[in-house]
N, C-alpha and C positions, 0 to 999 in steps of 0.2 A: 689600161688597168680596169676601167669601167666595163669594157667589152669582156674581159676575162671574168669579172664578177658575174656579169649577166649570163655568161656561158655556164659558169658553175651552178648558178641558181637553176638554170634550165635543165642541167643534167640531174640535179636533185629532185626536181619536180617531175621529170620524165617518167620514172617508174610509177609514181602515184597516179599521174595522168593516164598512163597506159592501162593500169589496173582499172581506173575509173571508166575508161572508154570501153574496156572489155565487159565490165558489169552493165554499163549502160546499153551496150549492144545486145547482150543476152536478155536484158529486161525488155528492150524494144522488140526483139524477135518473139519473145513470149507473148507480149501484148498483141503483136501483129497476128500470131497464130490464134489468139483468143478473140480477135476482133476489136481490141482496145486500141486507143490512140495515144492517150497520155501515159507518161511514165512517172510512177511514184516510187521513190527509193526509200526503203525503210531498213531497219536492222543494221547489218554490217556495212551497207553502202553509205550510211550516214557518217561513218568514221573517216571517210576519204572524200571530203567535200571540195569541189573545185572553187575557184574564185567566181564572183557573181558574173563576170564577163564571159565565163566559159559555159554557163548554163544556158541552154537553148530555151525557146519559148514554151516547149512542151515538157521541160524538165522542172520538177518541183523539189525544192530543198527545204530541209527542216526549219531553217531560219525564217522562211517566208510563210507566216501563218495564214494569210489570205489565200495564197496559192494552194496550200494544203487543203483548206476548206473547199476551194473550188474543185480540186481533184477528187476529194472525198465525195462531193455531191454528185460527181459524174460516175463514180465507181461505187456501186452498192456494197460490194464486199469490203472495200476500204472504209466506207462510211459505217458499216456495221462493226468493223473492227475498232474504229475510233470510239464509237459509242460504248462498246464493251470496255475499252480501256478507261474511258471516263467514269463508268460505273464502278469499276474496280478501284480507281483512284479515290472516288468518294467513299467507298466502303472502307478502304485503308485509313483515310483521314478520320472517319467516324470511329473506327476501332481505336485509333491513336488517342482521340479525345476521351473516349471512355476509359482507356488505360491510365491516362493522365489524371482524370478525376478520381479514379480509384486510388492511385498513388498518393494524391493529395489528401484524400480522406484517411488513409491508413498511416502514412508517414508524416503528414503535415507539410504544407508548402510554406506557411509563414514561420514555422519553427523547425529547428534541426530535427532530424529523424530520431524517434525514441529507440529505433533499432541500433543506433550508434552508441548510446550510453545508458539506456533504460530498458526494462524488461518487456514493455509493451508499447504499442503505437498510440500516439496522440493524434486526434483529428485536427483538421485545419481550424484554427481559432482566430477570428478577426476581433478587432476592438469592439466590445459590447456584445459579443456573441457567446452564448453559453455552451458548455460541453454537452454533447448528445447523451441522453439518459442511458442508452444502451452501453456506452463506453464506461459509465460509472459502475457498472456491474460486470466489467470485463476483468478476469483474473490476470495477474501478472504472469509473464512467461515462465514456464518451468525451467529451472537451471540457470536463469539469467540473474544478473545483479539486482538487488532490491531497488525499488523506486524511492528516490529520496525526496521527501516533502517537508514543508515547514508549516506549522500551525501557529497562527497569530491570535492572541486574545486581545480584544478591544473592549475596554471597560467603559461604561457610561453611568452617570448618576452615582448611586451608592455602590455600584459594582456587583449587584446581586444577579443581574441578567446580562452578562457580557456576550459579545458576539465572537464566534470563532470562525476564522477563515483559513482554509487549507490551500496551499500553493505547492505546485510541483517545481522543484528546484532545477534550474537549467543553467548552463554556462552563459547563455545570452539573456538571462533574466527569469524571474519566477513567473509561473503561469497559474492563474487562478483555476481551482477545480471545484471546490465546494465551500459552503458556508452553513453555520448552524447557530441556533440561539434557543435558550431555554424558554419555554412558554410560561406565561404568567398565569396564576390562578389555579394551578394544579399541584401545589406543594403538598397538600394533604394526602395526595396519592403517590408522591414521589416525584422524581424528575421526569420531564417530558421535553425532549429536544426536537425541534423541527429542522430538517436538513434540506437545503436548497442548492441548486446549481447556478444561482444568481447571487452575486455578492451583496445585493441590497434587498432583493425581494425575498423576505423571510416569512411569507404567509403561504397558506394552502392554496396554490394556484398552479399555473402551467410549469413553474420551475420547482415545485415541491417534489422531492424524490425519495424521502424517507423520514422515519421517525424513530427515536430512541426513547424507551420508557424504562423506568425503574420502580422497584417497590419503595416503601416509605423510608427504610433505613439504608438503602443503596447496596444490598447484597445480591440482588438479582436484576439483570438488565435484559431487555429484548430489543433487537434491531429489526425494523420492518421496512418494506418499500412503501410507495405512496398509495397502495391499494386501500380498500375500505375494510373495516371490521366486519366479520361475518354476520353479526347480529344487525348492524346498520345496513348491510347489503341486502339482507332478507326483508327489511322493513322499507327499503327504497321502493317508492311507487312506480318510478320509471323503469326500475330493474336494470339501469345502466351501471357501468363501473365494473371493476374487478375486485375480487377478494385480495387482501393484502398477503404478501409473501413474508415468511419468517426467514431472515437472513443470518441471524446469530443470536445465541443465548450465552450471556456472560454472568458468571457467579464469582463473587469474591468473599474471602474469609473475613469474618468480623473480628475487629481488634480495636477495642475502645480504651482499655486501661493499660495495655502492654506498651513496651518501648516502641518508638517509631522504627518501622522496618518496611522493606518493599512489600507491596500488596501480593497476596496469594490469589491468583486469577485462574479460572477455568473457562474455556471457550468451546462451544459446540456450534458447528456450522453445517448446513446441508452439503452433500457432495455435489460436484459439478455435473451438469447434464451430459448427455451422450456426445454432444459436440465439443465439450470441454471449454466452451466460450462463456458460459454463465452458470451461476449456482442453480441447482435443481429447484424447480418451483414447488415450494412447500407451503400449501395453503390449507391449514387445518380448518375444518368446519365447526369444531367445538373445542372448548377449553381442555377437554380430556386428551385431545390429540396434539396439543401445542407442545413446543419444545420444553418449557418449564415442567409441565405435567409429566412428560415422558422421562425427563431427567430425574425427577423425584421418585418415579416408579421404577427407575433403573431399567428402562425399556428402550434405550438408545442403541440402535443397530449400527455397527461399524461400517456396514455396506452402504448405509444411507447417510451417515454423518461423519464429519471430521472433528477431531478433538485436539485442543492445544492447551498448554499451560505455561505459566511464567517460568523462566529459567532460574534455577537456584543461584543465589548470590554467594560470593565468597567474602568473608570478613577480611578487611585490610589489617595486617598485623601492626601497622604503625598507628593508624587512626582509629582502628576498631570499628570502622563503618563497613556496611555491606557495599560491595562493589560489583559492577558489571563492566565488561569490555565493550564499549560502543565504537571503538576504532576512531576516536577523535571527534565523533559527531556530537557528543554531549559534554558540556563544560560546567554544568551546575549540578550539585548534589540535591536530590529530592526524592521523597518517598513515592512520588508519582512516576519515577523512571522505572521502566520494565522492559523485558524482552520475552517474546513468545516462541516456544518450540513445540514440535509434535513428539509424541511418545516414540514414534518409529525412528526419528532422527533427533535426539536430544541436543546434539551439538550444532545443528543448523538453525540459525535464527530466521524465522519467517516474518517477524514484525518486531520493531523496536520503537520505543517512545521515550523521550527524555528532554530535560530542560536545557536550552541553549543560551538563553538570556531572559531578562525580565519580560514576561508575557510572550515569549517565543519558545516553541518546542519543536524538536525534530520528530518526524514520523516517517519511518522507512518500512516498506512492506514488500513482500515477494509472494511467489506462488504458494497457495491458491487464493490469497486475499485479493479483494477488489478495492478500488478507491473508497467506495461507500462503506464497506466493512472496516477498512482501516481507520477512517475517520470516526466510526462508531466506537472503536476500541480507544481512541484518543479521548473522546468525550467521556467515556466511563472513568478514565483516570483523572481527568480534569475536574469533574463534577464533585461538589461537596457531598460527603456521605456521613451520615450519623453513625455508621457502623465502623468508621475508621478514625483514628486520632488525627487531628489536624485537618479533617475534611477530606 
C-alpha cells in the first residue's frame, strides 16, 4: 500500500516537475547564450517551486532571500529590477499612508463617519484636542439630513453669565464642538458673546473663533469670526492680524407688551465662496459697508447674500398655543423655540432650535449653515433681550 501511495504521489508531481525542468532548461540556455551562469527564476516560474532537495546550487528560489541577494548582486539587470521594485513599493506605501491620513481627517478615525449619519465630515478628535477652526466654518452638505446638536447651559453664581457648550450628538456619545460665554462689563452696549473651540478656554487666545454682538435692546445681532475690527487693525503698529469677517446679521421684532409668542427673526448671511466650502469673506472697511448698514439702506444683493426667516407657527386648537413640528426633537414649550426657512423653500427647515430639558436645548442645522453660524443663532435665542417679553 505504501508503495502504491508513493507511486501515486510521484505521478502527480511528474507533470509539475517536467514543466519546471523545461522552464529551467530554457532559462539555462538563455543565460548560456548571454554569458550568464546563475539562473534566477521570477514571474510565472515562481508558481511551480520544487522541493528544496531538487534545487541545484545555481538555482535560486524566492524563499531564499540571501540567495536572491547574491544572484542580484551578480546580475546588474536583476539588481536594477529589484531596486526599481523596492522604490515602487515604497511609493505605494507612502501613498497608502497619505490616503489613510486624509481619510482619518475627513471621516474621523476615533468617531464613526459623519457620512453615515450626518451631513458633513468630522475630523479626528482625540481627548483634549480641539476642532480645527476651518471645520467650524464648513457648511453642512446640501441635501443631507441636518446635523443634530445639543446646547447645554451651565449657570454659575447668580446665573447672569452662564456658559453654553455645543455638542454634536452621536450614537456613540456627544462630541464637543464649541463653547460660548457672555463677556462682562459691556452690558451698556448690549450683549457680547465670545465663542471658543475649547470647552474651558473662553478668552481671546488661540482657541478664540468668533464673537456675537447685539445692540442695547437686543433687536440686532452681528456674528463675526476672530479677526480684528477695521479701526483697531488700522491702528495696529505691527500691522499684523486680519480684518474680521461678517458671518451673519440677525434682526428680531420687538415685542414688550404683547402676549408671549415665537420670535420673529430675519437672518442675512454671505453666500458661499466659489469652492462652496466656506462663507464668502465679507470684510467691510467702514461701517457704511457693514451688513446692518446695508440692511437698513435696503442694499442687500441676493447674488451676494442669503436670507432666512422663522417659520410661521400654527395655533393648536386645543391649547391655543403656537406650535411647530420638531419631529420629536423638542419636548418643552418655550418662546425661544424656532425654525428657520428660506424664502425659496419655505417648507424645508434649515435650522431649528428648541428646549429639550432644563438647561438643555437641541440645535439642528443643515446646508448652508456652519457650526459657528448655528451656535450664533442659538445664542441669539437664549440671550436675555429687553425688546422681548420674558427676555
